[in-house]
C-alpha positions as CSV (number, residue, x, y, z in Angstrom):
1,M,67.5,-97.2,114.0
2,T,66.0,-100.6,113.1
3,D,67.4,-102.1,109.9
4,L,64.3,-103.1,108.0
5,L,66.4,-105.5,105.9
6,S,67.6,-107.5,108.9
7,K,64.7,-109.9,108.5
8,F,66.6,-111.2,105.4
9,D,69.9,-112.0,107.3
10,P,69.3,-115.8,107.3
11,L,68.9,-115.8,103.6
12,I,71.9,-113.6,103.1
13,E,74.0,-115.9,105.1
14,Q,72.7,-119.0,103.3
15,R,73.5,-117.4,99.9
16,R,77.0,-116.3,101.1
17,A,77.8,-119.8,102.4
18,L,76.8,-121.3,99.1
19,L,78.9,-118.9,97.0
20,D,81.9,-119.2,99.4
21,T,82.2,-122.8,98.2
22,G,83.1,-121.4,94.7
23,L,79.8,-122.2,93.0
24,T,78.3,-119.9,90.4
25,D,75.3,-117.9,91.5
26,P,72.4,-119.9,90.0
27,F,70.1,-116.9,90.3
28,S,72.1,-114.3,88.3
29,L,72.9,-116.1,85.1
30,V,73.4,-113.8,82.1
31,M,72.5,-114.9,78.6
32,E,75.0,-113.1,76.5
33,K,73.2,-114.0,73.2
34,V,70.1,-116.0,72.4
35,H,70.4,-117.9,69.1
36,S,67.0,-119.7,69.0
37,P,64.3,-120.9,71.4
38,T,66.7,-123.8,72.4
39,L,70.2,-122.3,72.2
40,A,72.0,-119.4,73.9
41,T,75.5,-118.3,74.8
42,C,76.1,-118.4,78.5
43,N,79.5,-117.8,80.1
44,G,81.0,-117.7,76.7
45,R,79.8,-121.1,75.5
46,E,76.9,-122.4,73.5
47,T,74.3,-123.8,75.9
48,I,71.1,-125.7,75.4
49,L,68.1,-124.0,77.1
50,L,66.0,-126.3,79.2
51,G,65.0,-123.7,81.8
52,T,62.7,-121.3,79.9
53,Y,58.9,-121.4,79.5
54,N,59.2,-121.0,75.8
55,Y,57.0,-124.2,75.4
56,M,56.0,-123.6,71.8
57,G,59.2,-121.9,70.7
58,M,57.4,-118.8,69.4
59,T,60.1,-116.2,70.4
60,F,61.9,-116.6,67.1
61,D,58.9,-117.2,64.8
62,D,59.3,-115.1,61.7
63,D,55.7,-113.9,61.6
64,V,55.8,-113.0,65.3
65,I,59.0,-111.0,64.9
66,A,57.7,-109.3,61.7
67,A,54.5,-108.2,63.4
68,G,56.4,-106.7,66.3
69,K,58.8,-104.8,64.1
70,K,56.0,-103.3,62.0
71,A,54.2,-102.1,65.1
72,Y,57.4,-100.6,66.5
73,D,57.9,-98.6,63.3
74,D,54.3,-97.5,63.0
75,F,53.4,-96.8,66.7
76,G,56.7,-96.2,68.4
77,A,58.4,-97.7,71.5
78,G,55.7,-97.4,74.2
79,T,52.2,-96.2,75.2
80,T,53.1,-93.9,78.1
81,G,49.7,-94.4,79.7
82,S,47.1,-96.7,81.3
83,R,44.6,-98.6,79.2
84,V,41.8,-96.4,80.5
85,L,43.6,-93.2,79.4
86,N,45.8,-93.1,76.3
87,G,47.2,-96.6,76.6
88,T,44.8,-98.5,74.3
89,F,46.2,-98.8,70.8
90,F,44.8,-100.8,67.9
91,H,47.1,-103.8,68.9
92,H,45.7,-104.1,72.4
93,R,42.2,-104.5,71.1
94,D,43.5,-106.9,68.4
95,V,45.3,-109.2,70.9
96,E,42.1,-109.3,72.9
97,A,40.2,-110.2,69.8
98,A,42.7,-113.0,69.2
99,L,42.2,-114.3,72.7
100,R,38.4,-114.3,72.3
101,E,38.8,-116.3,69.1
102,F,41.4,-118.7,70.7
103,Y,39.2,-119.5,73.7
104,A,35.8,-119.1,71.9
105,M,34.8,-116.8,74.8
106,D,32.9,-113.4,74.9
107,H,35.4,-111.3,76.8
108,A,39.2,-110.9,77.1
109,M,41.2,-108.4,79.1
110,V,45.0,-107.9,78.8
111,F,47.3,-107.0,81.7
112,S,50.9,-105.9,81.6
113,T,52.1,-109.2,83.2
114,G,50.6,-112.5,84.2
115,Y,51.3,-111.7,87.8
116,Q,49.1,-108.6,87.5
117,A,46.3,-110.6,85.9
118,N,46.0,-112.8,89.0
119,L,46.6,-109.9,91.3
120,G,43.9,-107.8,89.6
121,I,41.2,-110.2,88.9
122,I,41.3,-112.0,92.2
123,S,41.5,-108.9,94.3
124,T,38.7,-107.2,92.4
125,I,36.1,-110.0,92.4
126,A,36.8,-111.4,95.9
127,G,36.9,-108.8,98.7
128,K,36.2,-108.3,102.4
129,G,33.6,-110.9,103.6
130,D,34.2,-113.2,100.6
131,Y,36.2,-116.4,100.6
132,V,38.9,-117.6,98.3
133,I,39.5,-121.3,98.4
134,L,42.8,-122.3,96.9
135,D,45.2,-125.1,96.5
136,I,48.0,-124.8,99.1
137,D,50.6,-125.0,96.3
138,S,49.2,-122.0,94.4
139,H,51.4,-119.4,92.8
140,A,52.6,-116.4,94.7
141,S,50.5,-114.1,92.5
142,I,47.3,-115.9,93.6
143,Y,48.1,-115.5,97.3
144,D,49.0,-111.9,96.7
145,G,45.7,-111.3,94.9
146,C,43.9,-112.7,97.9
147,K,45.7,-110.4,100.3
148,M,45.2,-107.3,98.2
149,G,41.4,-108.0,98.0
150,D,41.2,-108.7,101.8
151,A,39.2,-111.9,101.2
152,E,39.4,-114.8,103.7
153,I,41.9,-117.4,102.4
154,V,40.9,-121.0,102.8
155,A,43.7,-123.4,101.6
156,F,43.3,-127.1,100.9
157,R,45.7,-130.0,100.4
158,H,47.3,-130.0,96.9
159,N,45.2,-131.6,94.2
160,D,42.9,-133.2,96.8
161,V,39.2,-133.1,95.7
162,D,37.9,-134.4,99.0
163,A,39.8,-131.8,101.0
164,L,38.4,-129.1,98.7
165,E,34.8,-130.4,99.2
166,K,35.2,-130.5,103.0
167,R,36.5,-126.9,103.1
168,L,33.6,-125.7,100.9
169,K,31.0,-127.4,103.1
170,R,32.3,-125.5,106.2
171,L,31.7,-122.1,104.6
172,P,28.5,-120.1,105.0
173,A,26.0,-121.0,102.2
174,D,25.3,-117.4,101.3
175,A,28.9,-116.2,101.3
176,G,30.7,-115.1,98.1
177,K,33.1,-117.9,97.2
178,L,35.8,-118.1,94.6
179,V,37.7,-121.4,94.0
180,V,41.1,-120.7,92.4
181,L,42.9,-123.6,90.7
182,E,45.8,-124.1,88.3
183,G,45.8,-126.4,85.3
184,V,49.5,-127.2,85.6
185,Y,51.5,-126.4,88.7
186,S,54.8,-124.8,87.8
187,M,57.1,-126.5,90.3
188,L,56.4,-130.2,89.8
189,G,54.6,-129.9,86.4
190,D,51.6,-131.9,87.7
191,V,48.1,-131.5,86.4
192,A,45.0,-130.7,88.6
193,P,41.9,-132.9,88.5
194,L,39.9,-129.9,87.3
195,K,36.8,-131.7,86.3
196,E,36.1,-133.1,89.7
197,M,37.2,-130.0,91.5
198,I,34.9,-127.8,89.4
199,R,32.0,-130.2,90.0
200,V,32.3,-129.9,93.8
201,S,32.9,-126.1,93.6
202,K,29.7,-125.5,91.6
203,A,27.7,-127.8,93.9
204,A,28.7,-125.5,96.7
205,G,27.7,-122.4,94.9
206,A,31.3,-121.1,94.2
207,M,32.6,-119.4,91.2
208,V,35.8,-120.9,89.6
209,L,39.0,-119.3,88.3
210,V,41.6,-121.5,86.6
211,D,45.2,-120.3,86.0
212,E,46.3,-122.0,82.7
213,A,49.6,-120.2,82.5
214,H,51.6,-123.4,82.0
215,S,49.2,-125.3,79.8
216,M,47.9,-122.6,77.4
217,G,49.0,-123.3,73.8
218,F,50.2,-126.9,74.6
219,I,47.5,-128.9,76.5
220,G,44.1,-129.6,75.0
221,E,42.9,-130.2,71.5
222,N,43.0,-126.5,70.6
223,G,45.7,-125.6,73.2
224,R,43.2,-124.0,75.5
225,G,44.6,-125.8,78.6
226,V,43.7,-128.5,81.1
227,A,40.1,-127.4,81.4
228,E,39.6,-128.0,77.7
229,D,41.5,-131.3,77.9
230,Q,39.3,-132.6,80.7
231,G,36.1,-131.3,79.0
232,C,35.1,-128.8,81.7
233,I,36.1,-125.4,80.2
234,D,32.5,-124.3,79.8
235,D,32.1,-124.6,83.6
236,V,35.0,-122.2,84.3
237,D,34.0,-118.6,85.1
238,F,37.5,-117.0,84.6
239,I,40.6,-118.3,82.9
240,I,43.9,-116.5,83.7
241,G,46.9,-116.9,81.4
242,T,50.2,-115.3,80.4
243,F,52.0,-114.4,77.2
244,S,55.5,-115.2,78.8
245,K,55.1,-118.9,78.3
246,S,53.8,-120.5,75.1
247,V,53.0,-117.2,73.4
248,G,56.6,-116.1,73.8
249,T,56.2,-112.4,74.6
250,V,55.2,-110.8,77.9
251,G,51.8,-109.9,79.4
252,G,48.9,-111.5,81.1
253,F,45.2,-111.9,80.4
254,C,41.8,-113.0,81.7
255,V,39.0,-114.5,79.5
256,S,35.5,-115.0,80.6
257,N,31.9,-115.5,79.4
258,H,30.5,-113.6,82.4
259,P,28.0,-111.0,81.1
260,K,29.2,-108.3,83.5
261,F,32.9,-108.8,82.9
262,E,33.6,-105.6,81.0
263,I,33.1,-103.5,84.2
264,M,36.4,-104.9,85.3
265,R,38.2,-102.4,83.1
266,L,37.0,-99.6,85.4
267,V,37.3,-101.2,88.8
268,C,40.4,-103.4,88.6
269,R,43.3,-101.4,90.1
270,P,46.3,-103.2,88.6
271,Y,44.6,-102.7,85.2
272,V,43.6,-99.0,85.7
273,F,46.8,-97.8,87.4
274,T,49.6,-99.3,85.3
275,A,51.0,-98.5,81.9
276,A,49.8,-100.5,78.9
277,L,52.2,-102.8,77.1
278,P,54.1,-101.5,74.1
279,P,52.3,-101.9,70.8
280,S,55.2,-104.0,69.4
281,V,54.7,-106.6,72.2
282,M,50.9,-106.7,71.6
283,A,51.3,-107.1,67.8
284,S,53.8,-110.0,68.3
285,S,51.4,-111.5,70.9
286,A,48.4,-111.4,68.5
287,A,50.4,-113.0,65.7
288,S,51.6,-115.8,68.1
289,I,48.2,-116.6,69.5
290,R,46.7,-116.9,66.0
291,K,49.5,-119.3,65.0
292,L,49.0,-121.3,68.2
293,M,45.4,-122.1,67.0
294,H,47.0,-124.3,64.4
295,G,49.9,-125.7,66.4
296,G,48.7,-129.3,66.6
297,N,51.9,-130.7,65.1
298,K,54.1,-128.7,67.5
299,R,52.0,-129.8,70.4
300,A,52.4,-133.5,69.4
301,H,56.2,-133.1,69.1
302,L,56.4,-131.4,72.5
303,W,54.5,-134.3,74.1
304,E,57.0,-136.7,72.5
305,N,59.9,-134.7,73.9
306,S,58.3,-134.8,77.4
307,K,57.8,-138.5,77.3
308,I,61.3,-139.3,76.1
309,L,63.0,-137.0,78.6
310,H,60.9,-138.2,81.6
311,A,61.6,-141.8,80.8
312,G,65.3,-141.2,80.2
313,L,65.8,-139.4,83.5
314,R,63.8,-142.0,85.4
315,D,65.9,-144.8,83.9
316,L,69.1,-143.0,84.8
317,G,68.0,-143.2,88.4
318,F,66.9,-139.6,89.0
319,R,64.0,-138.9,91.4
320,L,61.3,-137.0,89.5
321,G,58.4,-134.9,90.6
322,T,55.7,-137.0,88.8
323,Q,55.4,-140.7,88.1
324,T,54.5,-140.0,84.5
325,P,55.0,-137.0,82.2
326,Q,52.0,-134.7,82.7
327,S,53.2,-131.4,81.0
328,A,56.2,-129.8,79.5
329,I,57.7,-129.4,83.0
330,I,59.8,-132.2,84.4
331,A,61.1,-131.6,88.0
332,V,64.2,-133.5,89.1
333,I,64.3,-133.6,92.9
334,M,67.7,-132.9,94.6
335,P,68.8,-134.1,98.0
336,D,69.3,-130.5,99.3
337,L,70.1,-127.0,98.2
338,E,73.9,-127.4,98.1
339,K,73.8,-130.6,96.0
340,G,71.2,-128.9,93.8
341,A,73.4,-125.9,93.2
342,M,76.4,-128.2,92.5
343,M,74.3,-130.2,90.0
344,W,73.0,-127.0,88.4
345,E,76.6,-125.8,87.9
346,A,77.8,-129.2,86.6
347,L,75.0,-129.2,84.0
348,L,75.9,-125.6,83.0
349,H,79.5,-126.7,82.6
350,E,78.2,-129.5,80.3
351,G,76.4,-126.9,78.2
352,L,72.9,-127.2,79.6
353,Y,70.8,-124.6,81.4
354,V,68.0,-125.6,83.8
355,N,66.2,-123.8,86.6
356,L,67.3,-124.3,90.2
357,A,64.2,-123.9,92.3
358,R,64.4,-123.7,96.1
359,P,62.2,-123.1,99.2
360,P,59.9,-121.3,99.8
361,A,58.9,-121.3,96.1
362,T,58.9,-125.1,96.1
363,P,56.4,-127.5,97.8
364,A,57.4,-129.4,100.9
365,G,60.8,-127.6,101.2
366,M,62.2,-129.4,98.2
367,T,65.1,-128.3,96.0
368,L,64.4,-129.0,92.3
369,L,66.1,-128.8,89.0
370,R,63.2,-127.8,86.8
371,C,63.3,-128.7,83.2
372,S,61.0,-126.9,80.8
373,L,60.8,-128.5,77.3
374,C,60.2,-126.7,74.1
375,A,58.5,-127.8,70.9
376,E,61.7,-126.7,69.1
377,H,63.9,-129.1,70.9
378,S,65.0,-131.7,68.4
379,A,65.1,-135.4,69.2
380,E,68.9,-135.2,69.0
381,Q,68.9,-132.4,71.6
382,V,66.8,-134.5,74.0
383,T,69.3,-137.4,73.7
384,Q,72.1,-134.9,74.2
385,I,70.4,-133.5,77.3
386,L,70.1,-137.0,78.8
387,G,73.8,-137.6,78.3
388,M,74.6,-134.3,80.1
389,F,72.4,-135.3,83.0
390,E,74.1,-138.7,83.3
391,T,77.6,-137.1,83.2
392,A,76.7,-134.4,85.8
393,G,74.7,-136.7,88.0
394,K,77.6,-139.2,88.3
395,K,80.1,-136.4,88.9
396,I,78.1,-134.9,91.8
397,G,77.0,-138.3,93.1
398,I,73.3,-137.8,92.6
399,I,73.1,-141.1,90.6
């Protein structure tokens, strides 16, 4: 009998070798108690959280929690059904109304996860005979959506407008074309030149989808993302986002002004054939989105945190993923996986949790310590974080 799991043997051996050195498994950390958006108890000690996507710190917002509790009491624990059957409660429609208001768009559709939003929308609108043109560093959910829809995948060099334009010019003029971009790329935290990319895409007759998962709520005058910030949001056909970042809950969504968009509710398989999110999650999400509309002060503070941490890490001698701070994500590049895991554990020992990111999730085979800042991090905490990086970096020999 062929062992179908044998294909994973190299990864199993790599993981075993790493753990045999006595290092803590960086991919199975348990948070024993979460005290706030920035503090948790891990391994029995208080730990600063710098490895969550809780960008706007909404997980402990009083209004968000109160809305969820009320919906839980009034509507129960779950929906036990798909949105097209019994799974649409008042709160599902309400969160879609909040999204339409937030983005000033005509249509909004909520999925059970952000992964499903990309999987569903891309696979439904781009099928056999169509082309999906995407950045080579695109998220796994984008690639999986392309495979599920059976469209031809055409990848171009990361954030390269000229490469995108050349790929588009090689495609049949009358073919269906969807260009998929991200506002902020989650590994390095770098921002896409959306305005120029959308211009060349439209000139080639392509539709455009932008994933704003890591910019929604934070970037742009109204928190609508990079497309808003660069003044090209009206030229985007579909915006994908998630509730598990700035909104602070769980779920995914797509907003659009396309006049035929509502048919997606009947033809998008990941929407039709999965259970709807619990009403408590939807009520919390709606409350959070409406508060994010007025989050200008929190956005300004988060930008300040990002600038201070980026400059501090650079001055300490760490190699960073971007020359300047471009988002709430700051990637610290490690020499290799072993050193990265040692640095991760040294930081955890200091009382700081960050993400250890490894290939194949990372670009160019890099090992990263990915820092995700929160609007609730105080200036004192950012200073403390820099001290922890300095201590751990010197101990491991990174700086």
